[in-house]
C-alpha positions in Angstrom: -33.8 -5.5 -44.6 -36.1 -5.6 -41.6 -39.6 -7.1 -42.2 -42.5 -7.2 -39.7 -45.2 -9.9 -39.9 -48.2 -8.5 -38.0 -50.6 -11.1 -39.3 -49.0 -13.8 -37.2 -50.6 -12.8 -33.9 -53.5 -15.2 -34.4 -51.2 -18.0 -35.6 -48.9 -18.0 -32.6 -51.2 -17.0 -29.8 -52.8 -20.3 -28.8 -56.2 -19.3 -27.4 -57.0 -22.4 -25.5 -54.1 -24.9 -25.2 -56.0 -27.2 -23.0 -59.7 -26.8 -23.7 -62.3 -28.4 -21.4 -59.9 -30.8 -19.8 -60.8 -32.1 -16.4 -58.7 -33.1 -13.3 -59.6 -34.8 -10.1 -61.3 -32.7 -7.6 -60.2 -33.1 -3.9 -62.4 -33.4 -0.9 -62.5 -29.6 -0.2 -63.4 -29.0 -3.9 -59.9 -28.0 -4.9 -58.2 -29.2 -8.1 -55.4 -31.7 -7.6 -52.2 -29.7 -8.5 -50.3 -32.9 -9.6 -53.2 -34.0 -11.8 -53.6 -30.5 -13.3 -49.8 -30.3 -14.0 -49.8 -33.8 -15.6 -52.7 -32.9 -17.9 -51.1 -29.6 -19.0 -47.8 -31.3 -19.5 -49.4 -34.0 -21.7 -51.2 -31.5 -23.8 -48.0 -29.4 -24.3 -46.1 -32.5 -25.4 -48.8 -33.6 -27.8 -49.6 -30.2 -29.3 -46.0 -29.0 -29.8 -44.6 -32.4 -30.8 -42.1 -32.5 -27.9 -40.0 -35.6 -27.3 -40.6 -35.5 -23.6 -43.4 -33.9 -21.6 -42.2 -30.7 -19.9 -42.3 -30.4 -16.1 -45.3 -28.2 -15.2 -45.8 -26.7 -11.8 -49.2 -25.6 -10.6 -50.2 -24.2 -7.2 -52.0 -26.2 -4.6 -55.5 -25.2 -3.4 -57.1 -24.0 -6.7 -60.8 -24.0 -5.9 -62.8 -26.0 -8.4 -65.3 -23.1 -8.7 -66.2 -21.8 -12.1 -64.3 -18.6 -12.8 -61.4 -19.4 -10.5 -58.1 -18.4 -12.2 -54.6 -19.8 -11.6 -51.1 -19.6 -13.1 -48.9 -22.7 -13.8 -45.3 -22.5 -15.1 -43.1 -24.6 -17.2 -39.8 -24.3 -19.2 -39.9 -24.7 -23.0 -36.7 -24.5 -25.0 -34.9 -23.0 -22.0 -37.5 -20.2 -21.4 -39.9 -20.0 -18.5 -43.5 -19.9 -19.7 -46.5 -18.8 -17.6 -49.7 -20.6 -18.4 -52.9 -18.7 -17.4 -55.7 -21.0 -16.4 -59.4 -20.6 -15.6 -61.8 -23.2 -14.1 -64.7 -23.5 -16.5 -66.9 -25.8 -14.4 -67.3 -27.1 -10.9 -66.5 -30.6 -12.2 -62.8 -29.8 -12.6 -62.9 -28.6 -16.2 -60.4 -25.9 -17.1 -58.9 -23.9 -20.0 -55.2 -22.9 -20.1 -53.4 -20.6 -22.5 -49.8 -19.4 -22.6 -49.3 -15.9 -21.4 -46.7 -15.2 -24.1 -46.7 -16.4 -27.7 -45.4 -19.9 -28.4 -45.1 -21.1 -32.0 -44.3 -24.5 -33.5 -40.9 -24.1 -35.2 -42.2 -25.8 -38.3 -44.9 -23.1 -38.6 -42.3 -20.3 -38.1 -40.0 -21.8 -40.8 -42.9 -22.1 -43.3 -44.1 -18.6 -42.6 -40.6 -17.1 -42.9 -40.0 -19.0 -46.2 -43.2 -17.6 -47.7 -42.6 -14.1 -46.5 -39.0 -14.0 -47.8 -40.2 -15.3 -51.2 -43.0 -12.7 -51.5 -41.0 -9.8 -50.2 -40.6 -7.2 -53.0 -37.0 -6.7 -52.0 -36.2 -10.4 -52.7 -34.4 -10.0 -56.0 -33.8 -13.7 -56.4 -37.5 -14.4 -56.8 -36.7 -17.9 -55.4 -38.4 -19.7 -52.6 -36.0 -20.3 -49.8 -35.9 -23.2 -47.4 -35.7 -21.8 -43.9 -34.4 -23.9 -41.0 -34.2 -22.6 -37.4 -32.5 -25.5 -35.6 -33.6 -28.5 -33.7 -35.9 -26.9 -31.2 -39.6 -27.8 -31.6 -41.0 -24.4 -30.4 -40.1 -20.8 -30.7 -40.9 -18.5 -27.8 -40.6 -14.8 -27.2 -37.0 -13.7 -28.1 -34.5 -13.8 -30.9 -33.7 -16.8 -33.0 -31.1 -17.2 -35.8 -32.4 -19.2 -38.7 -30.8 -20.0 -42.1 -32.3 -19.5 -45.5 -31.0 -21.5 -48.5 -32.1 -20.7 -52.0 -32.2 -23.2 -54.8 -29.5 -22.6 -57.4 -27.6 -20.2 -55.1 -24.5 -21.2 -53.2 -24.4 -21.0 -49.4 -27.0 -19.8 -47.0 -28.1 -16.5 -45.5 -28.8 -15.8 -41.8 -32.4 -14.8 -40.9 -32.4 -13.0 -37.6 -36.0 -13.5 -36.3 -37.6 -11.9 -33.2 -40.8 -12.9 -31.7 -42.3 -10.1 -29.6 -44.4 -10.4 -26.4 -47.4 -9.3 -28.4 -47.0 -12.0 -31.0 -45.4 -9.9 -33.6 -42.6 -11.5 -35.7 -39.8 -9.5 -37.4 -36.9 -10.7 -39.4 -33.8 -9.4 -41.0 -32.4 -11.3 -44.0 -28.6 -10.8 -43.9 -26.5 -10.5 -47.1 
């Protein structure tokens, strides 16, 4: 059974990962790329509960003028992530948001458990516990999770796909 969860777009699209953060502004009124990267890395680690801060790469020469846009990159759970940024003030304040959806794995597991339980085709009427491995985040792509049901032996695979538009689909295998 394939199930699409359209309501998740708002849950997994983080509108402003780093809101109103500031970095040092250089003598030519450019943002310091190392300072910008360090701030974004710290926010990613904190927000997603990562063990180590990810390496973030930002371009040099980003003007500290309101409205200037930039793109930084990082790798989360083995996937390259683009982070779209915009300078919000001449004092080095900026906002950054991931270009593609990123979701905390605990949120994905909770949402899958609830959706499987309330799916009319779930003949067990039991609330499963869904686990999707040791990763802290889910990014665009396919993830294999496991659903275990109380009072039922074994577990069932849950093939989960996160689309580039934030949609989540899953197939609960027999």
